[in-house]
C-alpha positions as CSV (number, residue, x, y, z in Angstrom):
1,M,100.3,110.4,105.9
2,A,98.9,108.2,108.6
3,P,101.0,105.3,109.8
4,E,99.9,101.8,109.0
5,P,99.6,99.0,111.6
6,G,103.0,97.4,110.8
7,Q,104.8,100.8,111.3
8,I,102.9,101.5,114.5
9,G,103.8,98.0,115.8
10,A,107.4,98.4,114.9
11,Y,108.1,101.7,116.7
12,L,105.9,101.0,119.7
13,D,107.4,97.5,120.2
14,Q,110.8,99.0,120.9
15,R,109.6,102.3,122.5
16,P,111.3,102.2,125.9
17,G,108.6,104.5,127.4
18,R,106.3,101.4,127.3
19,T,108.4,99.8,130.0
20,W,107.0,102.2,132.6
21,R,104.1,104.1,131.1
22,P,100.9,102.2,130.3
23,L,98.7,103.3,127.3
24,L,95.9,104.6,129.6
25,D,98.3,107.1,131.1
26,T,99.1,108.7,127.8
27,A,95.4,109.5,127.5
28,V,95.1,110.7,131.1
29,G,98.1,112.9,130.6
30,A,97.1,114.1,127.1
31,Q,97.0,117.7,128.2
32,L,100.7,117.4,129.3
33,L,101.9,115.4,126.3
34,T,100.2,117.5,123.6
35,G,102.6,119.9,122.0
36,T,105.7,118.6,123.8
37,P,109.0,118.9,122.0
38,P,110.4,115.8,120.2
39,E,113.3,115.4,122.6
40,W,112.9,112.3,124.8
41,T,109.7,111.2,123.2
42,E,110.9,107.6,123.0
43,W,111.2,107.6,126.8
44,R,108.4,109.9,127.7
45,R,105.9,108.6,125.1
46,G,103.5,110.9,123.3
47,N,99.8,110.8,122.5
48,D,100.2,107.1,121.8
49,Y,96.6,106.3,122.5
50,Y,95.8,107.3,118.9
51,N,98.2,104.9,117.2
52,E,98.2,102.1,119.7
53,A,94.4,102.0,119.6
54,V,94.7,101.0,115.9
55,L,96.5,97.8,117.1
56,I,94.0,97.2,119.8
57,W,91.0,97.5,117.5
58,L,92.8,95.4,114.8
59,E,93.3,92.7,117.4
60,T,89.7,93.0,118.5
61,D,88.5,92.5,114.9
62,V,90.8,89.4,114.6
63,T,89.5,88.0,117.9
64,I,85.8,88.5,116.9
65,R,86.5,86.7,113.6
66,Q,88.1,83.8,115.4
67,L,85.4,83.5,118.0
68,T,82.6,83.5,115.4
69,K,84.5,81.5,112.7
70,G,84.4,84.4,110.4
71,E,80.7,85.2,110.6
72,K,81.2,88.5,112.4
73,S,83.8,91.2,112.6
74,L,84.5,94.7,114.0
75,D,82.0,96.0,111.5
76,D,79.2,94.3,113.5
77,F,80.4,96.0,116.7
78,C,80.5,99.4,114.9
79,K,77.0,99.0,113.6
80,K,75.6,98.1,117.0
81,F,77.6,100.7,118.9
82,H,77.5,103.7,116.5
83,G,74.2,102.8,114.8
84,G,71.1,104.8,115.6
85,E,67.8,106.1,114.3
86,S,67.6,108.5,111.4
87,G,67.0,112.1,112.4
88,P,68.9,115.1,113.6
89,P,72.4,114.8,115.2
90,Q,72.4,113.7,118.8
91,I,75.0,113.7,121.6
92,V,75.1,110.1,123.0
93,P,77.6,109.7,125.8
94,Y,78.9,106.2,126.6
95,T,81.0,104.4,129.2
96,F,83.6,101.7,129.2
97,D,80.9,99.3,130.4
98,D,78.9,100.2,127.2
99,V,81.8,99.2,125.0
100,V,82.3,95.9,126.8
101,A,78.6,95.1,126.7
102,T,78.3,95.8,123.0
103,L,81.4,93.6,122.3
104,N,79.9,90.8,124.3
105,A,76.6,91.2,122.3
106,V,78.6,90.6,119.1
107,A,80.8,87.7,120.5
108,P,80.8,86.7,124.1
109,Y,84.3,86.9,125.6
110,D,86.3,88.4,128.4
111,W,86.3,91.8,126.7
112,R,86.7,93.7,129.9
113,G,89.9,91.8,130.8
114,F,91.1,92.0,127.1
115,L,90.8,95.8,127.1
116,E,92.0,96.5,130.6
117,D,95.1,94.4,130.0
118,R,96.0,96.4,126.9
119,L,95.2,99.8,128.5
120,N,97.1,99.2,131.7
121,S,100.0,96.9,130.9
122,T,103.6,97.8,130.1
123,G,106.1,96.1,127.9
124,K,105.7,94.9,124.4
125,S,103.1,96.5,122.1
126,P,99.9,94.5,121.3
127,L,100.8,92.8,118.0
128,G,98.1,90.1,118.2
129,G,96.0,91.7,115.5
130,I,99.0,91.6,113.1
131,T,100.2,88.1,113.9
132,G,96.6,86.8,114.2
133,S,96.0,88.0,110.6
134,G,98.9,86.0,109.3
135,W,101.4,88.8,109.2
136,R,104.5,89.7,111.2
137,V,106.6,92.7,111.9
138,A,110.0,92.4,110.1
139,F,112.9,94.7,109.5
140,A,115.1,95.1,106.4
141,D,118.4,96.9,105.6
142,T,116.8,99.1,102.9
143,V,114.4,102.0,103.4
144,P,110.8,101.2,102.1
145,E,109.3,103.7,99.7
146,Y,106.7,104.6,102.3
147,Y,109.4,105.6,104.8
148,A,111.4,107.4,102.2
149,A,108.4,109.5,101.2
150,Q,107.8,110.3,104.9
151,E,111.4,111.4,105.4
152,K,111.3,113.6,102.3
153,S,108.1,115.2,103.4
154,R,109.1,115.7,107.0
155,K,112.8,116.5,106.2
156,N,114.0,114.0,108.8
157,M,115.9,110.7,109.0
158,D,114.5,107.8,111.1
159,E,117.1,105.4,112.4
160,R,115.3,104.4,115.6
161,F,115.2,100.8,114.5
162,T,119.0,100.5,113.9
163,I,121.2,102.7,116.1
164,G,118.3,104.5,117.9
165,L,118.4,108.0,116.4
166,M,115.9,110.4,115.0
167,L,117.5,113.2,113.0
168,G,116.1,116.5,111.6
169,E,117.6,118.7,109.0
170,A,121.4,119.0,108.6
171,G,122.1,116.2,111.1
172,A,120.3,117.7,114.0
173,I,119.5,115.0,116.5
174,T,116.0,115.4,117.7
175,D,115.7,112.2,119.8
176,V,117.5,109.0,120.8
177,V,116.2,105.6,122.0
178,P,117.5,104.8,125.5
179,G,119.4,101.6,125.6
180,M,120.3,101.5,121.9
181,A,123.7,102.1,120.3
182,A,123.6,105.9,119.9
183,A,122.5,106.4,123.5
184,K,125.2,104.0,124.8
185,A,127.7,106.1,122.9
186,G,126.6,109.2,124.7
187,V,124.6,110.8,122.0
188,A,121.7,113.0,123.2
189,P,119.0,115.1,121.7
190,G,120.0,118.7,121.0
191,T,123.4,117.7,119.6
192,K,124.3,117.5,115.9
193,L,125.9,114.7,113.8
194,I,128.4,116.4,111.5
195,A,130.5,113.5,110.2
196,V,130.6,109.7,109.9
197,N,134.0,108.0,109.8
198,G,135.6,111.3,108.9
199,R,133.2,112.2,106.1
200,A,130.6,114.9,106.2
201,M,127.3,113.4,107.2
202,T,124.6,112.7,104.6
203,Q,121.8,110.2,104.7
204,D,123.6,107.9,102.3
205,I,126.9,108.0,104.2
206,L,125.3,107.3,107.6
207,R,123.1,104.5,106.3
208,A,126.1,102.9,104.5
209,A,128.0,103.0,107.7
210,I,125.1,101.4,109.6
211,K,124.7,98.7,107.0
212,A,128.4,97.9,107.0
213,T,128.2,97.0,110.7
214,K,126.7,93.7,109.7
215,T,130.1,92.6,108.4
216,I,132.6,94.5,110.5
217,N,133.4,94.3,114.2
218,Q,134.5,97.9,114.9
219,P,132.1,100.8,115.6
220,S,131.8,103.8,113.3
221,S,133.0,107.1,114.5
222,C,130.8,110.2,114.5
């Protein structure tokens, strides 16, 4: 299942690797990032140019709609950029300048600056497409059906947004988010979570303990 923009925005917005590694570098270093183990992905980053590009193009679409008062959209860019004459398949190379020029032909704007900023900046993920569409990224204390289905399919447990842990089967810790509770407690990839507050670890027990921290002032023991 491919992640949707809200999910992409949520995990990229807190991915600490974005504090030092710009998106462009994940493309330049693709041959090094492809096939890397899950340990320290949150700090190293992965092939994020795939997912983060979804946010960039969503923001591009929103910007075009705002500039043209809804008369044009990303569809118009795609028709101009990818459209061609009927006939046999052709190899048509393009450059960054071609992308900028086509965007300007659809809706004049500082597209070069827009794209360069999102490709080379560090820090928060580009959520302008989500917020500009009237949505926002929000977190809840229950697991959405989409996430539950992902966890069942992948046999993992994603607590990156709460205590900063990604777990595999049987409590195996595959990654931690630097700066969050688990990392501060000394938890590291390659270790295993076997118990929570003296009880054998299960998804339900761990999540109940995490949820309980909203109303208690003492940390759980693992």
